[in-house]
VEXGUMAR-999336 format. One line per 2 residues: their letters; for each residue x, y, z of C-alpha. Coordinates in nm, 4 decimals, padded with zeros to 6 digits, m for minus. Layout:
# residues N
A	X,Y,Z; ...
This chain:
# residues 165
MK	08.9889,00.9824,m10.1439; 09.0844,01.3164,m10.3038
TL	09.4071,01.3618,m10.5001; 09.5900,01.6889,m10.5557
YL	09.8751,01.7377,m10.8012; 10.0682,02.0578,m10.7348
VR	10.2526,02.1676,m11.0482; 10.5113,02.4426,m11.0426
HA	10.5014,02.6368,m11.3686; 10.7582,02.5473,m11.6355
KS	11.0798,02.7457,m11.6875; 11.0014,03.1013,m11.7922
SW	11.1880,03.3451,m12.0118; 11.3553,03.6654,m11.8997
AI	11.4434,03.7622,m12.2585; 11.1674,04.0176,m12.3090
ED	11.2408,04.3591,m12.1610; 10.9738,04.5837,m12.0126
IT	10.7351,04.2998,m11.9318; 10.5769,04.2456,m11.5926
DK	10.6675,03.9369,m11.3935; 10.3113,03.8105,m11.4249
DR	10.3302,03.8274,m11.8061; 10.6574,03.6395,m11.8545
PL	10.6169,03.3566,m12.1116; 10.7707,03.0112,m12.1086
KG	11.1101,02.9607,m12.2660; 11.1806,02.6737,m12.5044
RG	11.3130,02.4476,m12.2307; 11.0015,02.5136,m12.0253
IR	10.7736,02.4156,m12.3128; 10.9704,02.0944,m12.3727
DA	10.9699,02.0078,m12.0002; 10.5954,02.0699,m11.9707
HL	10.5341,01.8336,m12.2621; 10.7695,01.5757,m12.1107
IS	10.6022,01.5712,m11.7684; 10.2442,01.6030,m11.8935
TY	10.2973,01.3215,m12.1446; 10.4160,01.1027,m11.8564
FG	10.1011,01.1859,m11.6599; 09.8816,01.1689,m11.9696
KT	09.9482,00.7967,m11.9985; 09.7580,00.7432,m11.6734
MN	09.4903,01.0103,m11.7220; 09.2429,00.7653,m11.8721
EL	09.2437,00.5929,m11.5322; 09.1538,00.9156,m11.3521
MN	08.8040,01.0500,m11.3369; 08.6576,01.3904,m11.2661
IR	08.9736,01.5946,m11.3243; 08.9939,01.9711,m11.2774
LC	09.2815,02.1957,m11.3849; 09.3228,02.5185,m11.1884
SS	09.5981,02.7706,m11.2641; 09.7476,03.0929,m11.1433
SA	09.6597,03.3704,m11.3870; 10.0307,03.4335,m11.4553
TR	10.1165,03.3632,m11.8201; 10.3846,03.1029,m11.7389
AH	10.1525,02.9032,m11.5114; 09.8594,02.9273,m11.7524
HT	10.0734,02.8157,m12.0483; 10.2007,02.5207,m11.8426
AL	09.8397,02.4268,m11.7672; 09.7508,02.4593,m12.1376
IF	10.0240,02.2118,m12.2326; 09.9042,01.9656,m11.9670
AQ	09.5445,02.0060,m12.0867; 09.6497,01.9413,m12.4467
NF	09.8337,01.6216,m12.3525; 09.5476,01.5083,m12.1279
GI	09.2897,01.5655,m12.4011; 09.1089,01.8260,m12.1889
PA	08.9701,02.1381,m12.3631; 09.1668,02.4547,m12.2795
GQ	08.8444,02.6271,m12.1806; 08.8104,02.3943,m11.8846
IT	09.1148,02.5442,m11.7106; 09.0105,02.7674,m11.4228
LV	09.2285,03.0778,m11.3767; 09.2678,03.2079,m11.0218
DE	09.4415,03.5414,m10.9591; 09.4946,03.4531,m10.5918
LY	09.7320,03.1695,m10.6868; 09.9897,03.4163,m10.8217
HC	10.2742,03.4163,m10.5660; 10.0489,03.3088,m10.2828
KW	10.1253,03.1532,m09.9465; 10.0679,02.7863,m09.8717
ED	09.7581,02.8730,m09.6659; 09.6042,03.0402,m09.9726
IH	09.6664,02.7247,m10.1749; 09.4956,02.5180,m09.9060
EE	09.1907,02.7463,m09.9088; 09.1699,02.7229,m10.2899
VK	09.1939,02.3433,m10.2728; 08.9215,02.3309,m10.0054
GT	08.6940,02.5307,m10.2363; 08.7024,02.2627,m10.5062
ED	08.3693,02.1053,m10.5964; 08.3256,01.7617,m10.4394
EV	08.2470,01.5909,m10.7712; 08.6125,01.6566,m10.8647
DT	08.8315,01.3641,m10.7593; 09.1645,01.4810,m10.9016
LF	09.2818,01.8415,m10.8939; 09.5851,01.9704,m11.0848
LF	09.6875,02.3078,m10.9444; 09.9457,02.5164,m11.1356
AH	10.1229,02.7805,m10.9287; 10.4555,02.9194,m10.8065
NP	10.7269,02.8811,m10.5477; 10.7764,02.9245,m10.2617
GI	10.4046,02.8496,m10.2078; 10.4082,02.5087,m10.3806
TE	10.7068,02.3760,m10.1852; 10.5784,02.5208,m09.8587
YV	10.2366,02.3628,m09.9121; 10.3760,02.0142,m09.9736
NE	10.5942,02.0382,m09.6648; 10.3215,02.1810,m09.4406
IT	10.0590,01.9259,m09.5470; 10.2825,01.6170,m09.5727
NA	10.6049,01.4882,m09.4195; 10.7761,01.4762,m09.7609
GI	11.0608,01.7094,m09.6657; 11.1038,01.8368,m10.0229
KN	11.3666,02.1130,m10.0320; 11.2448,02.2627,m10.3579
VP	10.9837,02.1761,m10.6179; 11.1713,02.2727,m10.9372
TT	11.0109,02.4228,m11.2453; 10.7637,02.1768,m11.3991
GV	10.7948,01.9680,m11.0842; 10.4831,01.7854,m10.9668
AG	10.4028,01.6771,m10.6123; 10.1039,01.4463,m10.5648
VE	09.9133,01.4573,m10.2372; 09.6349,01.2212,m10.1324
FD	09.3775,01.3219,m09.8744; 09.1708,01.0724,m09.6808
SI	08.8462,01.2575,m09.7398; 08.5451,01.2402,m09.9674
RW	08.4921,01.6179,m09.9579; 08.7439,01.8844,m10.0514
ST	08.5887,02.1274,m09.8044; 08.6784,01.8983,m09.5153
IP	09.0280,01.7897,m09.6174; 09.2622,01.8092,m09.3211
KE	09.5883,01.9998,m09.3125; 09.7454,01.6582,m09.3402
GK	09.7915,01.4458,m09.6488; 10.0198,01.1812,m09.7920
CM	10.2804,01.2747,m10.0537; 10.2548,00.9830,m10.2926
LF	10.4507,01.1259,m10.5832; 10.7265,01.3748,m10.6625
EY	10.8403,01.4021,m11.0246; 11.0390,01.6630,m11.2159
PK	11.2000,01.6891,m11.5603; 11.5598,01.6006,m11.4646
RF	11.4405,01.2577,m11.3501; 11.3357,01.1815,m11.7076
K	11.6442,01.3096,m11.8889
């Protein structure tokens, strides 16, 4: 069994002028929400083994991944940055997931919409209208190898900050 957690980056700031979209930082609410959700997941992380964190190279996604890593007790240097996850299509996400090493059992992938929402809805029958910022969708695959996961999984979790406030 392989488990994928798709995490949409936390709320980003538009306050800085003359900055590229890829370089936008998190705003205060985004930082608080990332801590809120990652703390929730961190309570169960000791039960999970062989975790990998993979993030879009966009600043807001990477910073979200850094907060999760901190609350999971995972060194920041273990986060893999992938340029192709920046505003990608759901098929690109699937190819990235399939490229994960088989010794990894649990993959946290930090990326953007609409790709995250499209992926969950293409791979599962969850029918999620929108994965909000800092939202997490968990997908289980009945496979022992990432390279052979089908384009069909089970959505076993959907959490987002407003559910905890």
